[in-house]
C-alpha positions as CSV (number, residue, x, y, z in Angstrom):
1,X,-56.4,-35.6,-158.7
2,X,-56.9,-31.9,-159.6
3,X,-54.5,-29.5,-157.6
4,X,-57.8,-27.6,-157.0
5,X,-60.1,-28.5,-154.3
6,X,-63.0,-30.5,-155.9
7,X,-66.6,-29.6,-154.0
8,X,-67.5,-32.8,-155.5
9,X,-64.9,-34.6,-153.3
10,X,-64.7,-32.5,-150.2
11,X,-66.2,-32.7,-146.7
12,X,-66.0,-30.0,-144.3
13,X,-65.0,-30.9,-140.7
14,X,-65.5,-28.2,-138.3
15,X,-63.4,-29.5,-135.0
16,X,-64.5,-28.4,-131.4
17,X,-65.5,-24.8,-131.9
18,X,-66.6,-24.6,-128.6
19,X,-67.1,-21.9,-125.9
20,X,-64.5,-22.9,-123.8
21,X,-62.0,-23.4,-126.6
22,X,-62.4,-20.4,-128.2
23,X,-61.9,-18.1,-124.7
24,X,-58.6,-19.3,-124.7
25,X,-57.5,-18.0,-128.1
26,X,-55.7,-14.5,-127.9
27,X,-58.2,-11.6,-129.4
28,X,-55.7,-10.9,-132.3
29,X,-56.0,-14.6,-133.4
30,X,-59.7,-14.8,-132.6
31,X,-60.6,-12.1,-134.4
32,X,-63.1,-13.3,-137.2
33,X,-62.5,-16.9,-136.4
34,X,-66.1,-17.7,-135.9
35,X,-67.6,-16.0,-138.9
36,X,-64.9,-17.5,-141.3
37,X,-65.9,-20.7,-139.9
38,X,-69.6,-20.3,-140.3
39,X,-68.8,-18.7,-143.5
40,X,-67.1,-21.9,-144.7
41,X,-70.0,-23.8,-143.5
42,X,-72.7,-21.7,-145.6
43,X,-70.2,-22.2,-148.4
44,X,-70.4,-25.7,-148.1
45,X,-73.8,-26.0,-147.8
46,X,-74.2,-23.9,-150.8
47,X,-72.0,-26.6,-153.0
48,X,-73.7,-29.2,-151.4
49,X,-70.5,-30.4,-149.6
50,X,-71.0,-32.4,-146.6
51,X,-70.5,-30.9,-143.2
52,X,-69.7,-32.6,-139.9
53,X,-69.1,-30.9,-136.4
54,X,-67.4,-32.4,-133.4
55,X,-67.6,-31.4,-129.7
56,X,-65.1,-32.4,-127.4
57,X,-66.2,-33.0,-123.6
58,X,-68.9,-30.7,-124.0
59,X,-69.9,-30.8,-120.1
60,X,-66.4,-28.9,-119.9
61,X,-66.0,-27.1,-122.9
62,X,-69.6,-26.1,-124.1
63,X,-71.6,-27.1,-127.1
64,X,-71.1,-25.8,-130.5
65,X,-70.8,-22.4,-130.6
66,X,-74.2,-20.9,-131.5
67,X,-73.2,-19.1,-134.6
68,X,-71.5,-22.1,-136.1
69,X,-74.4,-24.1,-134.8
70,X,-76.9,-21.8,-137.1
71,X,-74.4,-22.0,-139.9
72,X,-74.2,-25.8,-140.0
73,X,-78.0,-26.3,-139.9
74,X,-78.9,-29.9,-139.8
75,X,-75.5,-31.2,-140.1
76,X,-74.3,-33.7,-137.7
77,X,-72.5,-32.7,-134.4
78,X,-70.6,-35.6,-133.2
79,X,-69.0,-35.9,-129.6
80,X,-65.7,-37.4,-129.5
81,X,-63.6,-39.0,-127.2
82,X,-60.4,-39.0,-129.3
83,X,-58.3,-36.1,-130.1
84,X,-57.7,-37.2,-133.7
85,X,-60.9,-37.7,-135.8
86,X,-59.1,-40.8,-137.6
87,X,-59.3,-43.1,-134.7
88,X,-62.5,-41.7,-133.1
89,X,-65.0,-44.6,-132.8
90,X,-67.9,-41.9,-133.5
91,X,-66.4,-39.5,-136.1
92,X,-64.2,-41.7,-138.4
93,X,-67.5,-44.2,-139.3
94,X,-69.6,-40.8,-140.2
95,X,-66.5,-39.2,-142.0
96,X,-65.9,-42.3,-144.1
97,X,-69.5,-42.7,-144.8
98,X,-69.4,-39.4,-147.0
99,X,-67.5,-41.2,-149.3
100,X,-65.3,-37.8,-149.6
101,X,-61.4,-38.1,-149.8
102,X,-60.3,-34.5,-149.3
103,X,-61.3,-33.2,-145.8
104,X,-61.4,-29.7,-145.3
105,X,-60.5,-29.0,-141.3
106,X,-61.5,-25.8,-139.1
107,X,-61.8,-25.5,-135.5
108,X,-60.0,-25.8,-132.2
109,X,-56.8,-26.4,-131.6
110,X,-54.5,-26.3,-134.0
111,X,-51.8,-28.0,-132.1
112,X,-53.8,-30.9,-130.6
113,X,-57.2,-31.8,-132.4
114,X,-56.7,-30.2,-135.7
115,X,-53.0,-31.5,-136.1
116,X,-53.9,-34.9,-134.8
117,X,-57.0,-35.0,-136.9
118,X,-54.9,-33.9,-140.2
119,X,-51.8,-36.6,-139.4
120,X,-54.3,-39.4,-139.0
121,X,-56.4,-38.6,-142.0
122,X,-53.0,-38.6,-143.9
123,X,-52.0,-41.6,-142.9
124,X,-55.3,-42.9,-143.9
125,X,-54.7,-41.7,-147.4
126,X,-56.9,-39.0,-147.4
127,X,-55.9,-35.5,-148.9
128,X,-56.6,-32.8,-146.1
129,X,-57.0,-29.1,-146.4
130,X,-56.2,-27.1,-143.5
131,X,-58.1,-23.6,-143.5
132,X,-55.2,-21.6,-141.5
133,X,-57.2,-18.4,-140.8
134,X,-60.0,-20.8,-139.3
135,X,-58.2,-22.7,-137.1
136,X,-56.5,-21.4,-133.7
137,X,-54.9,-22.4,-130.6
138,X,-53.6,-20.1,-127.8
139,X,-49.8,-19.0,-127.6
140,X,-47.2,-20.4,-130.1
141,X,-49.0,-23.8,-130.0
142,X,-51.1,-22.4,-133.2
143,X,-47.9,-21.9,-135.3
144,X,-46.3,-25.2,-134.0
145,X,-49.5,-27.0,-135.2
146,X,-49.6,-25.2,-138.5
147,X,-46.0,-26.1,-139.4
148,X,-46.5,-29.7,-138.1
149,X,-49.3,-30.3,-140.7
150,X,-47.7,-28.7,-143.5
151,X,-44.5,-30.8,-143.1
152,X,-46.7,-33.8,-142.8
153,X,-48.3,-33.0,-146.2
154,X,-51.5,-31.0,-145.5
155,X,-52.5,-28.2,-148.1
156,X,-52.7,-25.0,-146.2
157,X,-55.3,-22.4,-147.5
158,X,-57.3,-19.4,-146.3
159,X,-61.2,-19.1,-146.3
160,X,-61.5,-16.9,-149.1
161,X,-59.2,-19.1,-151.4
162,X,-61.2,-21.9,-150.3
163,X,-64.4,-20.3,-151.0
164,X,-63.4,-19.6,-154.6
165,X,-62.1,-22.6,-155.2
166,X,-65.4,-24.3,-154.3
167,X,-67.6,-21.8,-156.1
168,X,-65.2,-22.1,-159.4
169,X,-67.1,-19.8,-161.6
170,X,-68.2,-15.8,-161.4
171,X,-71.9,-17.1,-162.1
172,X,-72.0,-19.5,-158.9
173,X,-70.3,-16.9,-156.9
174,X,-72.8,-14.8,-157.8
175,X,-75.6,-17.5,-157.0
176,X,-73.7,-17.7,-153.8
177,X,-74.2,-13.9,-152.8
178,X,-77.6,-13.8,-153.9
179,X,-78.7,-16.6,-151.6
180,X,-77.0,-14.9,-148.7
181,X,-77.8,-11.2,-149.5
182,X,-77.4,-10.4,-145.5
183,X,-74.1,-12.2,-145.2
184,X,-71.3,-9.9,-144.5
185,X,-67.8,-11.1,-145.4
186,X,-66.0,-12.0,-142.1
187,X,-62.9,-10.4,-140.9
188,X,-60.0,-11.1,-143.4
189,X,-62.3,-12.2,-146.1
190,X,-62.9,-9.7,-149.2
191,X,-65.6,-10.9,-151.4
């Protein structure tokens, strides 16, 4: 397996980016979070990478954030009942059906749903990439979740780094820019 993240083997999973969860995140950590997640969804779409989004208890936390909903287009938004994606009866089959073995995780919350998903997917033998500037939790839980995933073997990256690994070439990167002429780089991503 290449150490670079292969777009042909990747699936992007956007975990529970719902208004109720977003509101719990401190402004400093949340600044640009939604924009980075939407940016990654557009990058994935451009590269032909499957995208799945989940929502937990939408009656309590709300539906998928509108800005992310727009970015994922017609990608499935799956209600989940289990914190970890690998054990959810609706999400796991959809994820497995992509045939991809590198799961890229973004979303909320770092220490619970994202971390439990990473651990369960690693246990199933998948490669897990956690986009550290595109996940969040309130308070110190964010750092604790990142530490837990790194120690378990998840690959840490940031949105800019992942975007360029998916693009691979200057030509493809320029084509992405041409396909999205009005797209502004999200906070923390200098293109």
